Backbone as CSV, one residue per row, in Angstrom:
resi,resn,N_x,N_y,N_z,CA_x,CA_y,CA_z,C_x,C_y,C_z
1,MET,146.425,123.655,130.026,145.368,122.663,129.901,144.126,123.110,130.669
2,ILE,144.304,123.669,131.867,143.177,124.130,132.666,142.439,125.257,131.942
3,GLU,143.200,126.148,131.321,142.586,127.249,130.567,141.701,126.710,129.445
4,PHE,142.172,125.708,128.747,141.392,125.074,127.680,140.114,124.454,128.249
5,LEU,140.235,123.764,129.363,139.079,123.094,129.959,138.034,124.084,130.470
6,THR,138.451,125.260,130.904,137.473,126.248,131.351,136.695,126.852,130.186
7,TRP,137.274,126.810,128.995,136.570,127.332,127.820,135.618,126.313,127.199
8,MET,135.792,125.032,127.526,134.934,123.991,126.931,133.448,124.240,127.198
9,PRO,133.004,124.413,128.450,131.580,124.665,128.656,131.121,125.991,128.060
10,ALA,132.026,126.964,128.003,131.680,128.272,127.448,131.391,128.197,125.963
11,VAL,131.927,127.203,125.292,131.704,127.039,123.855,130.649,125.963,123.582
12,VAL,130.743,124.854,124.291,129.866,123.705,124.008,128.421,123.980,124.419
13,LEU,128.192,124.534,125.599,126.824,124.720,126.080,126.008,125.676,125.209
14,PRO,126.504,126.884,124.903,125.722,127.733,124.009,125.666,127.161,122.589
15,GLY,126.707,126.440,122.184,126.704,125.828,120.850,125.600,124.803,120.699
16,ALA,125.379,123.997,121.723,124.322,122.989,121.676,122.949,123.646,121.595
17,ALA,122.743,124.699,122.365,121.465,125.414,122.318,121.274,126.098,120.971
18,LEU,122.348,126.645,120.430,122.260,127.320,119.140,121.915,126.347,118.020
19,ILE,122.432,125.139,118.083,122.100,124.119,117.084,120.599,123.839,117.100
20,GLN,120.010,123.699,118.297,118.571,123.459,118.402,117.781,124.644,117.870
21,LEU,118.222,125.848,118.179,117.532,127.049,117.735,117.565,127.181,116.218
22,VAL,118.709,126.925,115.616,118.828,126.998,114.152,117.932,125.960,113.487
23,LYS,117.868,124.766,114.059,117.000,123.728,113.514,115.542,124.168,113.561
24,LEU,115.144,124.777,114.654,113.774,125.272,114.759,113.488,126.356,113.726
25,TRP,114.427,127.270,113.537,114.230,128.335,112.560,114.099,127.788,111.147
26,LYS,114.898,126.785,110.828,114.886,126.235,109.467,113.644,125.401,109.191
27,THR,113.229,124.583,110.162,112.130,123.646,109.923,110.767,124.185,110.349
28,HIS,110.737,125.132,111.257,109.490,125.636,111.843,108.677,124.495,112.446
29,ASP,109.352,123.433,112.857,108.695,122.245,113.401,109.154,121.998,114.833
30,PRO,108.306,122.331,115.810,108.701,122.154,117.203,108.434,120.748,117.753
31,SER,107.962,119.842,116.912,107.671,118.501,117.420,108.966,117.830,117.874
32,GLY,108.872,117.175,118.999,110.041,116.499,119.549,110.909,117.378,120.428
33,VAL,110.571,118.661,120.545,111.340,119.568,121.389,110.571,119.748,122.696
34,SER,111.197,119.409,123.802,110.559,119.517,125.104,110.698,120.937,125.642
35,THR,109.602,121.667,125.629,109.606,123.045,126.119,109.973,123.099,127.599
36,LEU,109.415,122.182,128.367,109.680,122.174,129.806,111.159,121.924,130.103
37,SER,111.772,121.008,129.358,113.197,120.728,129.579,114.056,121.950,129.294
38,TRP,113.819,122.613,128.167,114.618,123.787,127.823,114.381,124.912,128.826
39,LEU,113.130,125.056,129.304,112.831,126.080,130.297,113.575,125.794,131.603
40,LEU,113.533,124.545,132.043,114.216,124.185,133.289,115.732,124.296,133.167
41,PHE,116.282,123.952,132.006,117.719,124.143,131.795,118.075,125.627,131.881
42,GLY,117.252,126.477,131.294,117.507,127.921,131.361,117.519,128.424,132.787
43,ILE,116.537,127.990,133.578,116.484,128.383,134.984,117.700,127.838,135.737
44,ALA,118.058,126.600,135.457,119.205,125.984,136.134,120.509,126.711,135.817
45,PHE,120.671,127.160,134.585,121.907,127.870,134.233,121.983,129.229,134.914
46,VAL,120.849,129.897,135.102,120.867,131.151,135.865,121.272,130.857,137.303
47,GLY,120.700,129.810,137.878,121.066,129.412,139.237,122.527,129.017,139.354
48,ALA,123.025,128.308,138.368,124.440,127.908,138.390,125.347,129.125,138.316
49,TYR,124.958,130.132,137.516,125.762,131.348,137.435,125.775,132.060,138.783
50,LEU,124.605,132.156,139.417,124.543,132.823,140.723,125.358,132.073,141.770
51,LEU,125.327,130.755,141.707,126.143,129.950,142.620,127.632,130.168,142.353
52,PHE,128.012,130.187,141.074,129.405,130.437,140.697,129.829,131.850,141.086
53,ALA,128.883,132.795,140.978,129.195,134.191,141.285,129.545,134.374,142.760
54,GLN,129.053,133.504,143.606,129.382,133.607,145.027,130.861,133.362,145.281
55,THR,131.521,132.693,144.358,132.955,132.451,144.511,133.782,133.589,143.928
56,GLY,133.110,134.655,143.472,133.821,135.813,142.942,133.994,135.797,141.441
57,GLY,133.300,134.931,140.740,133.447,134.837,139.294,132.393,135.576,138.501
58,TYR,131.918,136.719,139.029,130.864,137.481,138.363,131.200,137.833,136.919
59,PHE,132.394,138.315,136.699,132.743,138.867,135.402,133.628,137.942,134.580
60,SER,133.652,136.681,134.914,134.403,135.713,134.129,133.697,135.505,132.788
61,VAL,134.423,135.715,131.707,133.840,135.559,130.373,133.339,134.134,130.179
62,GLN,134.091,133.166,130.672,133.685,131.770,130.541,132.366,131.517,131.269
63,ALA,132.218,132.057,132.456,130.984,131.852,133.224,129.800,132.539,132.562
64,ILE,130.008,133.739,132.077,128.924,134.459,131.406,128.484,133.708,130.156
65,MET,129.438,133.224,129.376,129.081,132.482,128.160,128.437,131.139,128.492
66,ALA,129.015,130.411,129.433,128.524,129.071,129.743,127.154,129.118,130.401
67,PHE,126.923,130.060,131.283,125.688,130.063,132.047,124.659,131.059,131.519
68,LEU,125.023,132.323,131.422,124.037,133.330,131.052,123.687,133.295,129.567
69,LEU,124.671,133.189,128.698,124.380,133.108,127.269,123.564,131.852,126.957
70,THR,123.938,130.740,127.556,123.195,129.508,127.338,121.775,129.640,127.866
71,SER,121.612,130.294,128.991,120.283,130.498,129.554,119.413,131.346,128.622
72,VAL,119.975,132.405,128.089,119.235,133.246,127.147,118.831,132.430,125.922
73,LEU,119.739,131.637,125.389,119.418,130.797,124.231,118.343,129.769,124.574
74,ASN,118.393,129.199,125.776,117.374,128.235,126.189,115.997,128.888,126.261
75,PHE,115.923,130.086,126.833,114.645,130.790,126.891,114.170,131.181,125.491
76,TRP,115.101,131.477,124.596,114.759,131.797,123.210,114.183,130.554,122.517
77,ILE,114.729,129.397,122.808,114.211,128.143,122.264,112.771,127.938,122.744
78,VAL,112.540,128.150,124.029,111.184,127.998,124.574,110.221,128.940,123.861
79,TRP,110.613,130.192,123.695,109.762,131.171,123.012,109.494,130.745,121.567
80,THR,110.526,130.266,120.885,110.374,129.847,119.490,109.448,128.644,119.375
81,VAL,109.596,127.678,120.259,108.727,126.494,120.232,107.283,126.908,120.452
82,LEU,107.038,127.745,121.445,105.667,128.185,121.713,105.110,128.985,120.539
83,LYS,105.934,129.788,119.924,105.510,130.571,118.758,105.075,129.650,117.625
84,TYR,105.869,128.624,117.337,105.546,127.723,116.232,104.404,126.767,116.578
85,ARG,104.208,126.454,117.835,103.112,125.552,118.215,101.768,126.240,118.167
86,PHE,101.713,127.507,118.512,100.436,128.189,118.634,100.135,129.180,117.525
87,LYS,101.063,129.369,116.609,100.823,130.262,115.473,101.047,129.462,114.206
88,PRO,99.994,129.276,113.410,100.180,128.502,112.183,101.115,129.215,111.216
89,ASP,101.882,128.421,110.526,102.813,128.946,109.533,102.015,129.408,108.321
90,GLU,102.333,130.588,107.822,101.608,131.128,106.674,101.723,130.213,105.458
91,ASN,102.821,129.501,105.330,103.029,128.622,104.175,102.178,127.362,104.262
92,ASP,101.680,127.002,105.467,100.906,125.782,105.638,99.417,125.987,105.412
93,GLU,98.969,127.243,105.266,97.558,127.490,105.074,97.157,127.055,103.670
94,PRO,95.988,126.396,103.561,95.557,125.984,102.221,95.210,127.204,101.370
95,GLU,95.530,127.090,100.112,95.240,128.192,99.193,93.753,128.199,98.868
96,ARG,93.180,129.358,98.864,91.765,129.500,98.554,91.631,129.850,97.089
97,THR,90.740,129.171,96.464,90.495,129.462,95.057,89.183,130.191,94.937
98,THR,89.123,131.120,94.059,87.889,131.859,93.829,87.150,131.220,92.672
99,GLU,85.881,131.035,92.892,85.088,130.388,91.821,84.173,131.361,91.152
């Protein structure tokens, strides 16, 4: 049972971030996504990994997936949101007609 419980954050945390990332890729719509929250979560997960690493869990697959993989996905979400907010989508540009 303990083994199962240690894998829960390793699967759920990156899974939640991946769901947000896939939604952003499909919709190209960053509205409603808090860039600051995802950035702070990413920083917090790096800190949590470093705190966990002090107990000797540097190379634990569960810790790497739960903290570092999730952190990378969170930073990727931030990058994607900023990309879509500041770069207009080519499909949204009005078509120019030649007269």
